[in-house]
C-alpha positions as CSV (number, residue, x, y, z in Angstrom):
1,X,100.6,51.6,51.5
2,X,100.6,52.5,47.8
3,X,99.8,49.6,45.4
4,X,101.3,50.0,42.0
5,X,102.5,47.8,39.2
6,X,106.1,48.0,38.0
7,X,107.3,46.2,34.9
8,X,111.1,46.2,35.1
9,X,114.3,44.3,34.5
10,X,114.8,43.9,38.2
11,X,116.9,40.8,38.2
12,X,119.6,41.8,35.6
13,X,123.2,41.8,36.8
14,X,124.8,45.2,36.8
15,X,127.3,44.2,34.2
16,X,124.5,44.0,31.6
17,X,124.1,47.8,31.9
18,X,120.5,47.6,31.2
19,X,120.9,46.8,27.5
20,X,119.0,43.5,27.9
21,X,118.8,40.7,30.4
22,X,120.3,37.2,29.7
23,X,118.7,35.7,32.9
24,X,115.5,33.8,32.2
25,X,112.6,34.2,34.6
26,X,111.8,31.4,37.1
27,X,108.7,29.6,35.8
28,X,108.1,28.3,39.3
29,X,107.7,31.8,40.5
30,X,104.7,33.4,38.7
31,X,105.3,36.8,40.3
32,X,108.9,36.9,39.2
33,X,108.0,35.6,35.7
34,X,105.5,38.5,35.3
35,X,107.9,41.1,36.4
36,X,110.6,39.9,34.0
37,X,108.8,41.3,30.9
38,X,111.2,42.9,28.5
39,X,110.3,46.6,28.0
40,X,109.7,47.7,24.4
41,X,111.8,50.5,23.0
42,X,109.5,53.2,21.6
43,X,111.8,56.0,22.7
44,X,115.1,54.3,22.9
45,X,116.9,52.0,25.3
46,X,119.3,53.2,28.0
47,X,122.3,50.9,27.7
48,X,123.9,52.4,30.8
49,X,121.9,53.5,33.8
50,X,123.2,56.9,35.0
51,X,123.3,57.7,38.7
52,X,119.8,57.9,40.2
53,X,118.5,60.8,42.2
54,X,119.4,60.5,45.9
55,X,117.1,61.3,48.7
56,X,119.7,61.4,51.5
57,X,119.6,64.8,53.3
58,X,122.6,66.0,55.3
59,X,120.5,68.4,57.3
60,X,117.0,67.2,58.0
61,X,116.2,70.3,60.0
62,X,116.8,72.5,57.0
63,X,117.1,70.4,53.9
64,X,119.0,71.8,50.9
65,X,117.5,69.7,48.2
66,X,113.8,70.0,49.0
67,X,111.3,72.1,50.9
68,X,110.7,71.2,54.6
69,X,107.6,68.9,54.5
70,X,106.6,66.7,57.4
71,X,105.2,63.2,56.9
72,X,107.7,62.2,54.3
73,X,106.2,58.8,54.0
74,X,103.5,60.3,51.7
75,X,106.2,60.6,49.1
76,X,107.9,57.2,49.6
77,X,106.1,55.6,46.6
78,X,108.1,57.6,44.0
79,X,111.4,57.2,45.9
80,X,111.0,53.5,45.9
81,X,110.2,53.4,42.1
82,X,113.2,55.6,41.3
83,X,115.4,53.3,43.3
84,X,114.3,50.5,41.0
85,X,116.5,52.0,38.2
86,X,116.2,52.5,34.5
87,X,114.1,51.1,31.6
88,X,111.0,50.5,33.7
89,X,107.3,50.9,33.2
90,X,105.5,52.5,36.1
91,X,101.8,51.7,35.9
92,X,99.9,54.0,38.3
93,X,96.5,53.2,39.7
94,X,93.4,55.4,39.5
95,X,94.1,57.2,42.8
96,X,95.9,60.2,44.2
97,X,99.7,60.3,44.6
98,X,101.6,63.0,46.5
99,X,104.9,64.7,45.7
100,X,106.9,67.4,47.4
101,X,109.8,68.2,45.1
102,X,111.1,67.7,41.6
103,X,111.7,64.0,40.9
104,X,114.0,62.9,38.1
105,X,112.8,60.0,36.1
106,X,115.5,57.4,35.7
107,X,116.7,57.0,32.1
108,X,114.2,55.0,30.0
109,X,111.3,55.1,32.4
110,X,107.7,55.2,31.1
111,X,104.9,56.3,33.4
112,X,101.4,55.1,32.5
113,X,98.5,56.5,34.4
114,X,94.9,55.3,34.5
115,X,93.5,58.4,32.8
116,X,93.7,62.1,33.0
117,X,90.0,62.7,33.7
118,X,87.9,62.3,36.8
119,X,88.5,58.9,38.4
120,X,91.9,58.6,36.8
121,X,95.4,59.1,38.1
122,X,96.1,62.3,40.0
123,X,99.5,63.6,41.0
124,X,99.1,66.2,43.7
125,X,101.8,68.7,44.6
126,X,102.3,69.5,48.3
127,X,103.8,72.9,49.0
128,X,104.9,73.2,52.6
129,X,106.9,76.4,52.3
130,X,106.6,79.5,50.3
131,X,109.7,80.4,48.1
132,X,111.7,83.3,49.4
133,X,111.4,86.7,47.7
134,X,115.2,86.8,47.3
135,X,115.2,83.8,44.9
136,X,111.8,82.7,43.9
137,X,112.2,79.2,42.4
138,X,115.5,79.9,40.7
139,X,119.1,79.7,41.9
140,X,118.9,79.0,45.7
141,X,115.1,78.6,45.4
142,X,115.4,75.7,43.0
143,X,114.4,73.3,45.9
144,X,110.9,74.8,45.9
145,X,110.1,73.4,42.4
146,X,107.6,70.5,42.4
147,X,107.0,68.0,39.6
148,X,108.6,65.6,37.3
149,X,111.9,66.1,35.5
150,X,112.1,64.1,32.3
151,X,115.2,62.2,31.4
152,X,116.5,60.6,28.2
153,X,114.0,58.1,26.6
154,X,111.2,58.8,29.1
155,X,107.5,59.3,28.7
156,X,104.5,60.2,30.9
157,X,100.9,59.5,29.8
158,X,97.3,59.4,30.9
159,X,97.3,61.3,34.2
160,X,96.6,64.7,35.7
161,X,98.7,67.0,37.8
162,X,97.4,69.4,40.4
163,X,99.9,72.1,41.5
164,X,99.9,73.8,44.8
165,X,101.1,77.2,43.6
166,X,99.4,80.3,45.0
167,X,101.1,83.0,42.9
168,X,103.7,83.6,40.3
169,X,107.0,83.1,42.2
170,X,109.6,85.7,41.5
171,X,112.4,87.7,43.1
172,X,110.4,90.7,44.2
173,X,113.2,91.3,46.8
174,X,115.5,91.9,43.8
175,X,113.6,94.9,42.4
176,X,115.7,98.0,42.6
177,X,118.4,96.3,44.8
178,X,122.1,97.0,44.1
179,X,124.0,93.8,44.1
180,X,127.4,95.3,43.3
181,X,128.6,94.6,46.8
182,X,128.1,90.9,46.1
183,X,130.0,91.2,42.8
184,X,126.8,91.2,40.7
185,X,126.6,94.3,38.7
186,X,123.5,95.2,36.6
187,X,123.8,94.5,32.9
188,X,123.0,97.3,30.6
189,X,123.0,98.1,26.9
190,X,121.7,96.7,23.7
191,X,124.3,93.9,23.8
192,X,122.2,92.3,26.5
193,X,119.0,92.9,24.7
194,X,117.9,95.5,27.2
195,X,117.9,99.2,26.4
196,X,118.9,101.4,29.3
197,X,116.8,104.4,28.2
198,X,113.7,102.1,28.4
199,X,114.6,100.5,31.7
200,X,115.7,103.7,33.3
201,X,118.4,101.9,35.3
202,X,116.0,99.6,37.1
203,X,118.3,96.7,36.2
204,X,115.8,93.9,35.3
205,X,118.7,91.8,34.0
206,X,121.3,91.1,36.7
207,X,124.6,89.3,36.4
208,X,125.8,86.7,38.8
209,X,123.6,84.5,41.0
210,X,120.6,86.8,41.2
211,X,119.3,86.4,37.7
212,X,116.1,87.8,36.2
213,X,113.3,88.7,38.6
214,X,110.4,86.5,37.5
215,X,111.0,84.3,34.5
216,X,111.9,81.0,36.1
217,X,109.6,78.3,34.9
218,X,108.1,76.1,37.5
219,X,106.0,73.3,36.0
220,X,104.7,69.9,36.9
221,X,106.5,68.6,33.8
222,X,110.0,69.9,32.9
223,X,113.0,68.9,30.9
224,X,116.2,69.4,33.0
225,X,118.3,72.6,32.7
226,X,119.1,75.9,34.3
227,X,116.8,76.9,37.1
228,X,117.1,80.7,36.5
229,X,118.4,81.3,33.0
230,X,116.8,84.4,31.8
231,X,119.4,87.0,33.0
232,X,120.6,87.5,29.4
233,X,122.2,84.0,29.8
234,X,124.6,85.3,32.4
235,X,123.2,83.7,35.5
236,X,125.7,81.0,36.6
237,X,124.2,77.7,35.7
238,X,126.2,75.6,38.1
239,X,125.8,71.8,37.6
240,X,124.4,70.3,40.8
241,X,123.5,73.7,42.3
242,X,121.5,75.8,40.0
243,X,120.4,73.0,37.7
244,X,117.3,70.9,38.0
245,X,116.4,68.9,39.9
246,X,117.9,70.4,43.0
247,X,121.2,68.8,44.1
248,X,121.5,66.4,41.2
249,X,124.8,66.4,39.5
250,X,124.7,65.5,35.8
251,X,127.6,63.3,34.7
252,X,128.6,63.9,32.0
253,X,127.3,67.4,32.2
254,X,126.2,67.4,28.5
255,X,123.8,64.6,29.3
256,X,121.5,67.3,30.7
257,X,120.5,67.9,27.1
258,X,117.9,65.1,27.1
259,X,116.6,63.4,24.0
260,X,113.5,61.3,23.2
261,X,110.8,62.6,25.5
262,X,107.0,62.1,25.2
263,X,104.2,63.6,27.2
264,X,100.7,62.4,26.2
265,X,97.1,62.7,27.4
266,X,98.0,65.1,30.3
267,X,96.0,67.7,32.3
268,X,97.8,70.0,34.6
269,X,96.6,73.1,36.4
270,X,97.5,75.5,39.2
271,X,101.2,75.7,38.4
272,X,103.4,78.6,37.3
273,X,103.9,77.0,33.9
274,X,102.1,74.0,32.2
275,X,105.1,72.4,30.4
276,X,108.5,73.9,30.7
277,X,111.5,73.1,28.5
278,X,114.3,74.4,30.7
279,X,117.2,76.1,28.9
280,X,120.9,75.5,29.0
281,X,123.7,78.1,28.8
282,X,127.4,78.4,28.3
283,X,128.2,78.2,32.0
284,X,127.7,74.4,31.8
285,X,130.9,74.2,29.7
286,X,129.8,72.3,26.6
287,X,129.0,73.2,23.0
288,X,125.3,74.2,23.0
289,X,125.1,73.8,19.2
290,X,126.1,70.1,19.4
291,X,124.3,69.1,22.6
292,X,120.7,70.0,22.3
293,X,117.5,68.7,23.9
294,X,115.7,67.1,21.0
295,X,112.9,64.8,19.8
296,X,110.5,66.3,22.4
297,X,106.9,65.4,21.7
298,X,103.8,66.7,23.6
299,X,100.4,65.3,22.5
300,X,97.0,66.1,23.9
301,X,98.2,68.3,26.8
302,X,95.7,70.6,28.5
303,X,96.4,73.5,30.9
304,X,93.2,75.1,32.3
305,X,95.1,77.6,34.4
306,X,98.7,78.7,34.9
307,X,100.1,81.7,36.8
308,X,102.8,82.4,34.1
309,X,103.1,80.8,30.6
310,X,100.8,78.0,29.6
311,X,103.8,76.5,27.9
312,X,107.4,77.7,27.7
313,X,110.2,76.0,25.7
314,X,113.4,77.9,26.1
315,X,117.0,77.5,24.8
316,X,118.6,75.4,22.2
317,X,115.9,72.8,21.6
318,X,115.5,71.1,18.3
319,X,113.0,68.6,16.9
320,X,110.0,69.6,19.0
321,X,106.5,68.6,18.1
322,X,103.4,70.0,19.9
323,X,100.1,68.5,18.9
324,X,96.8,69.3,20.7
325,X,98.1,71.7,23.4
326,X,95.2,73.6,25.0
327,X,95.6,76.6,27.4
328,X,92.6,78.0,29.1
329,X,94.0,80.9,31.1
330,X,97.6,82.0,31.4
331,X,99.1,84.9,33.3
332,X,101.8,85.3,30.7
333,X,102.0,84.2,27.1
334,X,99.9,81.1,26.4
335,X,102.3,79.1,24.2
336,X,105.8,80.6,24.1
337,X,109.2,79.7,22.6
338,X,112.3,81.5,23.8
339,X,115.6,81.0,22.0
340,X,119.0,81.0,23.6
341,X,120.6,83.5,21.2
342,X,119.5,82.0,17.9
343,X,119.9,78.4,18.8
344,X,116.3,77.3,19.0
345,X,115.7,74.9,16.1
346,X,112.8,73.1,14.5
347,X,109.5,73.4,16.3
348,X,106.1,72.3,15.0
349,X,102.8,73.3,16.7
350,X,99.5,72.0,15.4
351,X,95.9,71.6,16.5
352,X,96.5,73.9,19.5
353,X,94.4,76.5,21.3
354,X,95.3,79.6,23.3
355,X,92.5,81.1,25.3
356,X,92.9,84.1,27.7
357,X,96.5,85.0,27.6
358,X,98.7,87.6,29.4
359,X,101.7,89.6,28.3
360,X,102.0,89.5,24.4
361,X,99.3,87.1,23.7
362,X,98.5,83.6,22.3
363,X,101.6,82.3,20.4
364,X,104.9,84.0,21.1
365,X,108.3,83.3,19.7
366,X,111.4,85.1,20.9
367,X,114.2,84.3,18.5
368,X,115.7,81.2,16.9
369,X,116.7,79.6,13.7
370,X,113.7,77.4,13.1
371,X,112.1,76.2,11.0
372,X,108.8,76.9,12.6
373,X,105.6,75.3,11.4
374,X,102.2,76.2,12.9
375,X,99.1,74.4,11.6
376,X,95.5,74.7,12.8
377,X,96.1,77.0,15.7
378,X,93.5,79.1,17.4
379,X,93.8,82.4,19.3
380,X,90.6,82.9,21.3
381,X,91.7,85.9,23.3
382,X,88.7,88.0,24.3
383,X,88.3,91.7,23.9
384,X,89.7,94.1,26.5
385,X,89.1,94.0,29.4
386,X,89.1,90.2,29.9
387,X,90.9,88.1,32.5
388,X,94.3,88.7,30.9
389,X,96.3,91.9,30.1
390,X,95.3,94.3,27.4
391,X,98.0,93.5,24.9
392,X,96.8,90.7,22.6
393,X,98.5,89.2,19.5
394,X,97.8,86.0,17.7
395,X,101.5,85.7,16.9
396,X,104.2,87.8,18.6
397,X,107.7,87.4,17.0
398,X,110.3,89.5,18.8
399,X,114.0,89.8,19.4
400,X,114.1,90.2,23.2
401,X,116.6,89.6,26.0
402,X,119.0,86.8,24.9
403,X,116.7,85.5,22.1
404,X,117.3,86.7,18.6
405,X,116.2,85.4,15.2
406,X,119.1,84.2,13.1
407,X,119.8,86.0,9.8
408,X,118.9,82.9,7.8
409,X,115.8,81.9,9.8
410,X,113.0,80.7,7.5
411,X,109.6,82.5,7.6
412,X,107.0,80.7,9.7
413,X,105.2,78.2,7.6
414,X,101.8,76.5,8.1
415,X,98.1,76.9,7.5
416,X,94.7,77.2,9.2
417,X,95.6,80.2,11.4
418,X,92.5,81.1,13.4
419,X,93.5,84.4,14.8
420,X,90.1,85.9,15.6
421,X,91.2,89.3,14.3
422,X,94.4,89.5,16.4
423,X,97.6,90.3,14.4
424,X,101.1,89.0,13.9
425,X,103.5,91.5,15.2
426,X,106.9,92.1,16.8
427,X,110.4,93.2,15.7
428,X,110.7,90.2,13.3
429,X,107.2,90.5,11.8
430,X,108.5,91.5,8.3
431,X,110.9,88.5,8.3
432,X,108.9,85.9,10.2
433,X,105.1,86.5,10.1
434,X,103.5,83.9,7.8
435,X,102.4,85.0,4.4
436,X,98.8,83.9,4.8
437,X,95.8,86.0,3.9
438,X,94.1,85.1,7.2
439,X,96.9,86.5,9.3
440,X,97.1,90.3,9.5
441,X,100.4,92.0,10.3
442,X,100.7,94.7,13.0
443,X,102.7,97.9,13.2
444,X,104.1,97.7,16.8
445,X,101.2,99.7,18.3
446,X,98.7,98.7,20.9
447,X,101.2,97.2,23.4
448,X,103.5,98.2,26.2
449,X,106.2,100.9,25.8
450,X,109.2,98.6,26.3
451,X,107.9,96.0,23.8
452,X,106.9,98.7,21.3
453,X,110.4,100.1,21.6
454,X,112.0,96.7,20.8
455,X,109.5,96.1,18.0
456,X,110.3,99.4,16.3
457,X,114.0,98.6,16.4
458,X,113.3,95.8,13.9
459,X,114.8,92.4,13.5
460,X,118.4,92.4,14.8
């Protein structure tokens, strides 16, 4: 049996709606008196407790909301905590806890571990099934994602996460396949951000339920959003079906744009992405300019290895602060921002390190309005060949797919750029690269043909 400590308002009547409890603790019951501690409000207080994640399965032989793992009692500890409701503090011991799916923290919950180093609190993912090639971990494959989904006014601190991924999950069954019979035609043309003469009709970007082939997130720590949003923002993001976590219906739907999130003193490894800020799109049916994930803070977060991005924040986020984010090796960009159209807002990244990075390099930004402020960042990519791909940039600022820089976006600000000789480049280099003598600007050369083509088109 798991032993853990929960500080919660467990005795409040439902009518109080978790604003505060008028019931005094029973002094004759020391256990009850201890558990009746009022939780401080560092991130905000959830006055109304939204519906909690349900773990009822209509078909246990082939569950729709999770992978098919035996011995479900291994995961009962977190189900019991979630049932306790909102505005709690979960104090986890220095031991290993197992999870098998994405678990949505109730509003206002704070998780406190016993440390992220050896001998501390370890959250260990258990993968019992490999995602299907037709979906990867997006759309119908969303049930194969494993980790925490953060809610409004939530925090996680002082623990480590060990993923159970064995590759970068993607829709390799989608490559070259014609989905027109299913009503999903391939998207072509510059309006979608993809040039047909470069793609030669391969149809990387597909409409309908199939989505993009491999850019799906998949992290131990995610904000909620669309599970497969990269298909030029045209993949249906159906609330409760293709949103995260699997099978959870957001009510009201705009509440999926979470606010007030803190991750602190975390180590995570062996996942597709370290931290993933999942995007939102128009299919959800609300105004993305007015409902934005915001006040997101990530402090002292280390990702020794990820199969895809070391960090990816995608969509219409605003008010994001990253301080002390360290990526050792990443199969894609180390620390990446992707805008939904030009809606990505203010992001500050400081005291952060990108080691061996794939794709375009250390710090990549694909569109947005900003402002962007990068201070004391280090790009430590080695010379080719190293573990990662051969295209390295300190900063890569590009209009690509559904992410474009707005006409009035401010130039990147900051100081103490430690680029190790790697350049700032991309289609928006003239508009967005910092005017700092330590940062050299590139000329679109030395990278892949498709990205060179977009780079030469210039900021659009």
